[in-house]
C-alpha positions in Angstrom: 167.3 -16.2 136.0 167.0 -14.3 139.3 168.8 -16.2 142.2 166.5 -17.7 144.9 167.9 -17.2 148.4 165.7 -19.5 150.5 168.4 -21.4 152.4 168.6 -20.8 156.2 170.7 -22.0 159.1 168.9 -25.2 160.4 169.6 -28.4 162.2 169.3 -31.3 159.7 168.6 -33.7 162.6 165.5 -31.6 163.3 164.7 -31.5 159.6 164.9 -35.3 159.5 162.6 -35.5 162.5 160.1 -33.2 160.8 160.2 -35.5 157.7 159.7 -38.4 160.0 156.5 -36.8 161.4 155.2 -36.3 157.8 156.0 -39.9 156.9 154.0 -41.2 159.9 150.9 -39.2 158.9 151.6 -39.2 155.2 149.0 -37.0 153.3 147.0 -35.9 156.3 148.8 -33.0 157.8 148.3 -29.3 156.8 150.9 -26.7 157.7 149.1 -25.7 161.0 148.7 -29.4 162.0 152.3 -30.1 161.3 153.5 -27.1 163.2 151.5 -28.1 166.3 152.6 -31.8 166.1 156.3 -30.8 165.7 156.1 -28.6 168.8 154.2 -31.3 170.8 156.8 -33.9 169.8 159.7 -31.6 170.8 161.0 -31.3 167.3 160.8 -27.6 166.4 161.7 -26.3 169.9 164.7 -24.8 171.5 166.8 -26.7 174.1 164.7 -25.4 176.9 161.4 -26.5 175.2 160.4 -23.1 173.9 158.8 -23.4 170.4 160.7 -21.9 167.5 159.4 -18.7 166.0 156.7 -19.1 163.3 159.1 -17.8 160.6 161.7 -20.4 161.6 159.1 -23.2 161.5 158.0 -22.0 158.1 161.6 -22.2 156.8 161.9 -25.8 158.0 158.8 -26.8 156.1 159.9 -24.8 153.0 163.4 -26.3 153.0 161.8 -29.8 152.9 159.8 -28.7 149.9 162.7 -26.9 148.2 164.9 -29.9 148.5 162.3 -32.1 146.8 161.7 -34.3 149.8 158.0 -33.5 150.3 155.2 -32.1 148.2 151.7 -30.7 149.0 148.5 -32.3 147.8 145.5 -30.0 148.4 147.5 -28.3 151.2 148.5 -31.6 152.9 152.1 -32.8 153.1 153.2 -36.0 151.3 156.6 -37.7 151.1 157.6 -37.1 147.5 159.4 -40.4 147.1 159.0 -42.9 149.9 161.8 -45.1 148.4 164.3 -42.2 148.2 163.3 -41.0 151.7 163.6 -44.4 153.3 167.2 -43.8 154.5 165.9 -40.7 156.4 162.7 -42.2 157.7 163.2 -45.9 158.3 164.8 -47.4 161.4 165.3 -44.1 163.2 163.6 -42.3 166.0 163.0 -38.6 166.8 165.9 -37.0 168.7 168.6 -39.4 167.4 171.8 -38.0 165.9 172.1 -38.1 162.2 173.8 -41.1 160.8 176.4 -40.9 158.0 173.9 -42.5 155.5 171.4 -39.9 156.5 173.9 -37.1 156.0 174.7 -38.5 152.5 171.0 -38.7 151.7 170.5 -35.0 152.6 173.7 -34.1 150.9 172.4 -35.6 147.7 169.3 -33.6 147.9 171.4 -30.4 148.4 173.9 -30.9 145.6 171.2 -31.8 143.1 169.1 -28.8 143.9 169.2 -26.2 141.1 169.1 -23.1 143.3 172.0 -24.4 145.5 173.9 -25.3 142.4 173.6 -21.9 140.8 174.6 -19.8 143.8 177.2 -22.1 145.4 178.2 -25.3 143.8 179.0 -24.3 140.2 182.5 -23.1 140.9 183.3 -26.3 142.7 182.1 -28.4 139.7 183.2 -26.2 136.9 180.2 -27.2 134.8 176.5 -26.3 134.6 175.3 -29.9 134.7 173.8 -31.0 138.0 175.4 -34.0 139.7 173.4 -37.2 140.0 174.0 -37.5 143.8 176.6 -36.8 146.5 179.0 -39.5 145.1 178.9 -38.0 141.6 179.4 -34.5 143.2 182.5 -35.7 145.1 183.9 -37.4 142.0 183.7 -34.2 140.0 184.1 -31.4 142.6 187.3 -29.5 143.2 188.3 -26.7 145.7 186.9 -23.2 145.7 187.1 -20.1 147.9 184.3 -18.1 149.5 184.7 -14.4 150.4 182.4 -11.6 151.6 183.2 -8.0 150.7 181.4 -5.1 152.4 181.7 -1.5 151.3 180.3 1.5 153.1 176.9 2.4 151.8 176.7 -0.6 149.5 175.3 -4.1 149.6 177.7 -7.0 150.6 179.1 -9.1 147.7 179.6 -12.9 148.2 182.1 -14.4 145.8 182.4 -18.2 145.3 185.4 -18.8 143.0 187.6 -21.4 141.5 190.0 -21.6 138.6 187.0 -22.8 136.5 184.2 -20.4 137.4 183.2 -17.5 139.6 179.7 -16.8 141.0 178.9 -13.5 142.7 175.8 -12.7 144.7 174.8 -9.4 146.3 172.8 -8.3 149.3 172.1 -9.4 152.9 169.6 -12.0 151.7 172.5 -13.7 149.8 174.7 -13.5 152.9 172.0 -15.2 155.0 171.3 -17.9 152.4 174.9 -18.7 151.4 177.2 -17.9 154.4 174.7 -18.8 157.2 172.7 -21.3 155.2 174.2 -23.5 152.6 177.8 -23.2 153.6 177.0 -24.3 157.1 174.9 -27.2 155.7 177.9 -28.5 153.8 180.5 -27.9 156.5 178.9 -28.2 160.0 175.8 -30.3 159.4 176.4 -32.7 156.5 180.2 -32.9 156.6 180.9 -33.1 152.9 182.9 -29.9 152.6 185.9 -28.9 154.9 186.7 -25.2 155.4 190.1 -23.5 156.0 191.1 -19.9 156.1 193.4 -18.7 153.3 196.2 -16.2 153.6 194.0 -13.5 152.0 191.1 -14.1 154.4 188.9 -16.0 152.0 187.4 -19.3 153.1 188.8 -22.4 151.3 186.1 -24.9 150.5 187.4 -28.5 150.2 185.0 -31.3 149.2 185.5 -34.3 151.4 184.0 -37.8 151.8 181.3 -38.1 154.5 182.5 -41.4 155.9 186.1 -42.1 154.9 187.4 -44.8 157.3 190.6 -43.9 159.2 193.4 -46.2 158.0 196.7 -44.6 159.2 199.1 -46.9 157.3 197.4 -46.5 153.9 196.9 -42.8 154.4 200.5 -42.3 155.7 201.9 -44.0 152.5 200.0 -41.4 150.4 201.2 -38.5 152.5 204.8 -39.6 152.4 204.7 -39.2 148.6 204.2 -35.5 149.1 207.6 -35.0 150.8 210.6 -34.1 148.5 213.6 -35.5 150.4 217.0 -33.8 150.3 219.8 -35.5 152.2 217.2 -37.8 153.7 215.0 -35.0 155.2 212.0 -33.0 154.0 209.7 -30.5 155.6 206.1 -29.8 154.7 203.6 -27.2 156.0 200.7 -28.8 157.9 198.2 -26.7 155.9 199.7 -27.9 152.6 199.3 -31.5 153.6 195.7 -31.0 154.7 194.7 -29.2 151.5 196.6 -31.6 149.2 195.0 -34.7 150.9 191.6 -33.1 150.5 192.1 -32.2 146.8 193.7 -35.4 145.8 191.8 -38.0 147.8 188.8 -36.1 149.3 190.2 -36.9 152.7 188.6 -35.2 155.7 190.9 -32.8 157.4 190.2 -34.5 160.7 191.5 -37.8 159.3 194.6 -36.3 157.9 195.4 -34.7 161.2 195.0 -38.1 162.9 197.3 -39.7 160.4 200.0 -37.0 161.1 199.7 -37.6 164.8 200.1 -41.3 164.1 203.2 -40.7 162.1 204.7 -38.6 164.9 203.9 -41.3 167.5 205.0 -44.2 165.3 208.3 -42.8 164.0 209.7 -40.5 166.7 213.2 -41.1 165.4 212.2 -39.9 161.9 209.3 -37.4 162.3 209.7 -34.1 164.0 206.9 -31.6 164.8 207.9 -28.0 164.2 206.0 -25.9 166.8 204.6 -22.4 166.5 202.8 -20.1 168.9 199.1 -19.5 168.9 199.8 -15.8 169.1 201.7 -15.9 165.9 199.0 -18.1 164.2 196.2 -15.7 165.2 198.2 -12.5 164.6 195.7 -9.6 164.1 192.8 -11.9 163.1 189.3 -10.9 164.2 187.8 -13.1 166.9 185.3 -14.5 164.5 188.1 -16.0 162.3 190.3 -17.5 165.0 188.7 -20.9 165.3 188.8 -21.5 161.6 192.4 -20.2 161.3 193.6 -22.8 163.8 192.2 -25.6 161.6 195.3 -25.1 159.3 197.6 -26.3 162.1 198.1 -29.6 164.1 197.5 -29.6 167.8 199.6 -32.1 169.8 198.2 -33.9 172.8 200.3 -31.6 174.9 198.5 -28.6 173.6 201.4 -27.4 171.4 200.5 -26.0 168.1 202.4 -27.3 165.1 202.9 -25.5 161.7 205.2 -28.0 159.9 206.3 -31.6 160.1 209.9 -32.6 159.3 210.3 -36.2 158.0 213.2 -38.5 157.4 213.1 -40.9 154.5 213.6 -43.8 157.0 209.9 -43.5 158.0 208.7 -44.1 154.5 211.1 -47.0 154.0 210.0 -48.7 157.3 206.4 -48.4 156.5 206.9 -49.7 152.9 208.7 -52.7 154.4 206.0 -53.3 157.0 208.6 -53.0 159.7 208.3 -50.6 162.7 211.2 -51.8 164.8 211.7 -48.3 166.3 208.1 -47.4 166.7 206.5 -46.7 170.0 204.0 -49.2 171.2 
């Protein structure tokens, strides 16, 4: 079956607002009417108020259709399942930020889409079967890598790979759909995949929970189990802790970083940050990769970049006993 590369870089908040307009006028709006209404309501416009280009507006409409959220009846747009769309259309107003339940609803539509599955998600799942929803996806999904290879005179090759499966796609249409479309949906818009830069330059894709609450004590207990103590001390790379927490518990990288900062504040007598220089961390990396490369490190409130954390067994013992006699207030 030939891959279908219809995914584009979009704002899911604007996609939600477009769906909201369709729900309000359910079954009455044709494409031209919807376009005009979306521009008048300030939905499909740039920050300065300038309307999106016609092709961009078309892609917003088509993405709603492709994700199964709307259908057409004699050329008029209808909500496909008002019950399923309720999270996205009820109790919200145009222009509001996406809520976590709305992100999860969109994420379910994305991971259960056959086209998205075939070109992106199969290596993360290691199976052909589609997940039921985002919760089922996160229960089953594991890490993968994404890389783009360009050769002189030939089309680019995008490779999404895991230990279970490899999917390769070729051409600029694939780059636009996968790298600038669905990958950004998962990482930047819907927040159910974290992204780090691997040593070989590939992007690590780490499934994560959309709304995991931050609980430093519980999460610190889990992290402490990753340290192998010798003579009371152990050292771990920050990147290894971030990746392992993501793989084992689907913990967001932002949460794990916060827990590590909490450990350093709470146990200053038993936890030591091992600094590194930003120049070393970014050595010879192209400018486009620098921001993502820094995600593998911990940034202290002082601005210092940290590559490792050195921990004494005493911190684990104090937390297990519920005592923090030496902790900073």
